[in-house]
N, C-alpha and C positions, 0 to 999 in steps of 0.2 A: 198965951197961954192955951188959948182953944186951938188954934191951928196946932202947936206940938202935940197935944192931947190927940186932934184929930189924925195927926202923921204918924202917932206909936200905934194908931187901932188900925188903921190901913196896914200897915208893916204885919201886925200881928196875926192878921187875916191873912193876908197874902201867904204870909208863913203856915198858917194853920191849911189851908189850901193848896198849895204847894207840895208840903209835906204830911201827907194824910198818914200813910204807915206809923210815922211817929206818934201821932196821938192818939191810934189806935191801942198800943201797948201802957198807956196809960203815963209816961213818963212827962206830960205836960210842960210841967217848971221849969226843967233839967233842959229838955229843948230848947223851949224859947228863948232863958236865959244865955244860955250859949248862944244863941244865932244873934242876940240884940248886943254881946259881949264884942262876936266878932262884928257886927256890923259897924259898933262904936269904936273898935281900934282901926278898921278900915278907915272911916272918916277921920279919927286921928291923923294919922299915918300920910292918906291926901293931904290933907292942911299943912300938916310939918314939914313933908317933903316937898 
């Protein structure tokens, strides 16, 4: 459980550092959720295919 929380925090920080323009606009929640949903979709497709 702790490793999952740590991994999620690292992904969030990486996205925040890579795309600083997105977070300057104020749409933090939508951008973060979009990235995480895309990441989870990619993991799902990689596992099933």
